[in-house]
C-alpha positions as CSV (number, residue, x, y, z in Angstrom):
1,M,86.4,135.9,146.0
2,Y,88.0,133.3,143.7
3,D,91.4,133.9,145.3
4,V,90.1,133.1,148.6
5,L,88.4,129.9,147.5
6,L,91.3,128.6,145.6
7,G,93.4,126.2,147.6
8,M,90.6,125.5,150.3
9,R,90.0,121.8,150.8
10,N,86.4,120.4,150.8
11,G,84.8,121.1,154.1
12,A,87.4,123.6,155.2
13,I,86.3,126.6,157.2
14,K,87.7,130.2,156.8
15,E,86.9,132.2,159.9
16,L,86.8,135.7,158.4
17,V,86.9,136.6,154.6
18,I,86.8,140.3,153.7
19,I,86.4,141.3,150.1
20,T,86.9,145.0,149.1
21,P,85.8,146.5,145.7
22,A,89.5,146.7,144.6
23,D,89.9,143.0,145.2
24,G,87.1,142.4,142.8
25,G,83.8,142.6,144.8
26,Y,80.3,142.3,143.0
27,E,79.3,143.8,139.8
28,S,76.5,146.1,139.5
29,S,75.1,144.0,136.6
30,D,74.7,141.0,138.9
31,P,70.9,140.4,139.2
32,D,71.2,138.9,142.8
33,Y,74.0,140.9,144.5
34,G,74.2,144.1,142.3
35,Y,73.2,146.2,145.3
36,L,76.6,145.1,147.0
37,A,78.6,146.7,144.2
38,G,81.3,149.1,145.6
39,E,80.7,147.8,149.1
40,V,83.1,145.8,151.4
41,V,81.7,142.4,151.9
42,E,82.5,140.3,154.9
43,F,82.0,136.6,155.3
44,R,82.2,134.8,158.7
45,N,82.9,131.0,158.8
46,L,83.0,130.6,155.1
47,Q,82.9,126.8,154.2
48,I,83.2,124.8,151.1
49,Y,80.2,122.4,151.0
50,E,80.7,120.8,147.5
51,I,83.4,120.6,144.9
52,N,82.6,118.9,141.5
53,G,79.5,117.2,143.0
54,F,81.4,115.8,146.2
55,Y,80.0,117.0,149.4
56,Y,82.3,117.7,152.3
57,T,80.7,114.9,154.3
58,D,81.4,112.4,151.6
59,V,85.0,113.2,151.5
60,F,85.9,113.5,155.2
61,P,84.5,110.8,157.4
62,P,83.5,112.3,160.9
63,G,86.2,111.8,163.3
64,V,86.0,110.5,166.9
65,G,84.8,113.0,169.4
66,D,86.4,114.2,172.6
67,V,85.3,111.1,174.6
68,G,86.5,108.8,171.9
69,R,89.8,110.5,171.7
70,V,90.2,110.1,175.5
71,I,89.4,106.5,175.3
72,L,91.9,105.8,172.4
73,I,94.5,107.6,174.4
74,I,93.9,105.5,177.4
75,L,93.9,102.3,175.3
76,G,97.2,103.4,173.6
77,V,98.7,103.8,177.1
78,I,97.6,100.5,178.4
79,L,98.8,98.9,175.3
80,G,102.2,100.7,175.6
81,L,102.6,99.7,179.3
82,G,101.7,96.0,178.3
83,A,104.3,96.1,175.6
84,V,107.0,97.5,177.9
85,V,106.2,94.9,180.7
86,G,105.8,92.0,178.3
87,G,109.2,92.9,176.7
88,S,110.8,93.2,179.9
89,Y,109.6,89.7,180.9
90,V,110.8,88.2,177.6
91,I,114.2,89.8,178.1
92,Y,114.3,88.5,181.6
93,R,113.1,85.1,180.9
94,Y,115.1,84.4,177.7
95,S,118.2,86.4,177.9
96,P,120.2,83.7,179.7
97,K,119.4,81.4,176.8
98,I,120.4,84.1,174.3
99,F,123.3,85.8,176.0
100,G,124.5,83.1,178.4
101,K,127.8,81.3,178.5
102,R,128.5,78.8,175.6
103,C,130.1,75.4,175.5
104,L,133.8,75.7,174.5
105,T,133.5,72.7,172.1
106,C,130.1,72.6,170.6
107,K,128.9,76.2,171.2
108,S,125.5,75.1,172.9
109,L,124.3,76.6,176.2
110,A,126.8,75.8,179.1
111,V,125.7,74.2,182.2
112,G,128.8,74.9,184.2
113,K,132.6,75.2,184.2
114,C,135.5,73.1,185.0
115,R,136.9,73.6,188.5
116,N,140.5,73.1,187.3
117,C,140.7,75.3,184.2
118,G,137.6,77.5,184.4
119,Q,136.3,76.6,180.9
120,S,132.5,76.5,180.1
121,F,131.1,73.3,178.9
122,C,127.7,71.6,178.3
123,E,126.4,68.5,179.9
124,I,127.2,66.3,176.9
125,C,130.8,67.5,176.3
126,F,131.7,67.3,180.0
127,S,130.3,63.8,180.5
128,N,133.7,62.1,180.1
129,G,135.5,64.9,182.0
130,C,136.9,68.3,180.9
131,P,138.0,68.2,177.2
132,S,140.8,70.7,178.0
133,C,142.4,69.5,181.3
134,K,140.7,65.9,181.8
135,G,139.3,67.3,185.2
136,R,136.3,65.5,186.6
137,S,134.7,68.2,188.8
138,L,132.0,70.7,187.2
139,I,130.8,73.8,188.9
140,R,127.2,74.2,187.8
141,N,126.0,77.7,186.8
142,K,123.4,79.4,189.0
143,R,120.1,79.8,187.3
């Protein structure tokens, strides 16, 4: 019996436990269960209720039921879809600022490129003409 109980956690349930006399069944000197000496004893749904004064309800809080689990799954799916949609929007909205063309001289976000040489520049660097070829026409980037 002790071999079966060793290793079980508080609140754990064993579906079927069979103890034979060879496995160390009951003794005939036992005042309560002496009549079971030499017999095969079978326990169904054996559960540990208490270990060193701690009841299994104290150790393991009750979990959510089936309805709660379904609600948690639905909320998780909704939050996951919201994260995917929100992440897609952020990438769409801010990727030109992060991955867009940069000014050749100051490395800030370029607003266009020179018609003559094709180099990218920002508004401030192109204000007096192209720094590379001194051209005066700027082709604006599409937004």
